[in-house]
C-alpha positions as CSV (number, residue, x, y, z in Angstrom):
1,M,1.5,19.4,19.7
2,M,2.2,15.6,19.8
3,Y,0.3,13.1,17.8
4,V,0.5,9.3,18.9
5,P,-0.8,7.0,16.8
6,N,-1.3,3.3,18.1
7,V,0.0,0.7,15.8
8,G,0.5,-3.1,15.7
9,L,3.6,-4.6,16.8
10,E,4.6,-5.5,13.0
11,A,4.1,-2.0,11.8
12,L,6.1,-0.6,14.6
13,E,9.1,-3.0,13.8
14,S,9.1,-2.6,10.0
15,G,8.4,1.4,10.6
16,E,5.6,1.2,7.9
17,S,2.3,1.8,8.4
18,A,-0.3,3.3,6.7
19,R,-2.2,4.6,9.7
20,V,1.1,6.3,10.7
21,D,1.6,7.4,6.9
22,D,-2.1,8.9,7.4
23,V,-1.6,10.9,10.4
24,R,1.8,12.1,9.3
25,R,0.1,13.5,6.1
26,W,-2.8,15.0,8.3
27,V,-0.2,16.7,10.7
28,A,1.9,17.9,7.6
29,E,-1.2,19.5,6.4
30,H,-2.9,20.7,9.3
31,D,-0.4,21.1,11.9
32,P,2.9,21.4,10.4
33,G,6.2,20.9,12.5
34,E,4.6,18.8,15.1
35,E,5.8,15.4,16.2
36,V,4.4,12.1,15.4
37,V,5.3,9.5,17.9
38,P,4.2,6.1,16.8
39,I,3.8,3.7,19.7
40,C,2.4,-0.1,20.1
41,A,0.4,0.0,23.5
42,Q,0.7,-3.8,23.5
43,L,4.2,-3.7,23.6
44,E,4.4,-1.2,26.1
45,A,2.3,-3.5,28.3
46,E,4.5,-6.1,27.9
47,V,7.8,-4.2,28.6
48,A,6.3,-2.8,31.5
49,E,5.5,-6.3,33.1
50,L,9.2,-7.4,32.4
51,P,12.1,-6.7,34.9
52,A,14.2,-3.7,34.6
53,G,17.1,-5.7,33.6
54,E,15.1,-7.5,30.9
55,R,13.6,-4.9,29.0
56,R,16.2,-3.4,27.0
57,E,17.0,-7.0,25.3
58,Y,13.2,-7.5,24.9
59,L,13.1,-4.2,22.8
60,R,16.2,-4.9,20.9
61,A,14.8,-8.5,19.9
62,H,11.8,-6.2,18.3
63,G,14.4,-4.0,16.7
64,L,13.9,-1.1,19.3
65,E,16.5,1.0,21.2
66,R,13.7,2.6,23.2
67,S,10.2,2.1,24.7
68,G,7.3,4.1,23.3
69,L,7.0,5.8,26.7
70,D,10.8,6.9,26.6
71,R,10.2,8.3,23.0
72,L,7.1,9.8,24.5
73,I,9.0,11.4,27.1
74,R,11.9,12.8,24.8
75,A,9.4,14.1,22.6
76,G,7.5,16.2,25.2
77,Y,10.7,17.5,26.3
78,R,11.8,18.7,22.8
79,L,8.0,20.0,22.6
80,L,8.4,21.9,26.1
81,G,11.8,23.1,25.6
82,L,13.6,20.9,28.4
83,L,16.9,19.0,28.9
84,T,18.2,16.8,31.5
85,F,21.4,17.5,33.2
86,F,22.8,15.1,35.9
87,T,24.9,15.6,39.2
88,W,27.2,13.2,40.6
89,N,28.9,12.2,43.8
90,E,30.4,9.1,44.9
91,T,27.1,7.6,45.8
92,E,24.4,8.8,43.4
93,L,23.6,10.1,40.0
94,R,20.7,12.4,39.9
95,A,18.6,13.9,37.1
96,W,17.3,17.3,37.1
97,T,15.3,19.4,34.5
98,V,15.9,22.6,32.8
99,R,14.9,24.8,30.0
100,R,16.9,24.5,26.7
101,G,19.4,27.4,26.6
102,A,19.9,27.5,30.2
103,R,23.5,28.7,31.4
104,A,25.1,26.9,34.2
105,P,24.1,29.3,37.0
106,E,20.8,28.7,36.3
107,A,21.2,24.8,36.3
108,A,23.1,25.0,39.5
109,G,19.9,27.0,41.1
110,R,17.7,23.8,40.3
111,I,19.9,22.3,42.8
112,H,19.7,24.8,45.4
113,T,19.3,28.6,45.3
114,D,22.5,29.5,46.8
115,F,24.2,27.7,44.1
116,R,23.0,30.2,41.3
117,E,23.6,33.1,43.6
118,N,27.4,32.1,44.5
119,F,28.1,30.3,41.4
120,I,31.9,30.0,40.8
121,R,32.0,27.5,37.7
122,A,30.9,23.9,36.8
123,E,32.8,20.9,36.2
124,T,31.3,19.4,33.5
125,I,31.4,15.8,31.3
126,H,28.5,14.8,29.1
127,F,27.4,11.6,30.2
128,D,28.2,9.4,26.9
129,D,31.6,10.2,27.6
130,F,31.5,9.4,31.2
131,E,29.8,6.2,30.5
132,Q,32.3,5.3,27.8
133,I,35.4,6.3,30.1
134,G,34.0,4.7,33.2
135,S,34.8,6.6,36.1
136,M,35.1,10.4,37.0
137,Q,38.9,9.8,38.3
138,E,39.7,8.4,34.9
139,A,37.9,11.1,33.1
140,R,39.9,13.8,35.0
141,E,43.2,12.1,34.2
142,R,42.4,12.0,30.7
143,G,41.6,15.8,30.6
144,E,37.8,15.2,29.6
145,V,36.3,17.0,32.6
146,R,35.8,20.8,31.5
147,S,35.5,23.7,33.8
148,E,32.9,25.9,32.6
149,G,32.0,29.4,33.7
150,K,28.9,31.3,33.8
151,E,28.2,31.7,30.1
152,Y,28.3,27.9,29.6
153,V,25.1,26.5,28.2
154,V,24.2,23.3,29.5
155,R,23.7,20.6,27.2
156,D,21.0,17.7,27.6
157,G,22.9,14.9,29.1
158,D,25.7,17.0,30.7
159,I,27.1,16.0,34.2
160,L,27.7,18.8,36.4
161,L,29.7,19.4,39.4
162,I,29.2,23.0,40.6
163,R,31.4,24.9,42.4
164,A,29.7,27.7,44.5
165,G,31.1,30.1,47.2
166,A,29.8,30.8,50.8
């Protein structure tokens, strides 16, 4: 279960809210271990109206790295035991969802069933590393792209290039 109290902007920015403290105490007593994700509906409405390129800067101006919607989605994924991995080619980066603990062939099967059945290996780099390096070619030259076999457990944020037979 996830609990989502709506708080004012000042409480969200400061991280201090009697309402959130009350919710956290209640959850600790009645539903221990469950997540409490405070959001400010007013801020979410303002962010939604902004052009995509201005959203991150607006959030940072309020001392936030992520929107409430993003935090809710991430909490939901944790609650459901899911993670996101990516596939990449020269024209697109695509996100896929798989259960936490999935091995590379299972992730390959999310893309196409033949990829699971004929899985050979996955070339992988974590998105954070790829973003820092800037290109797949540079990542390969630096030796940052790994070749992983059937037992590889996919991590949240991996970029996978699936190699499968015919």
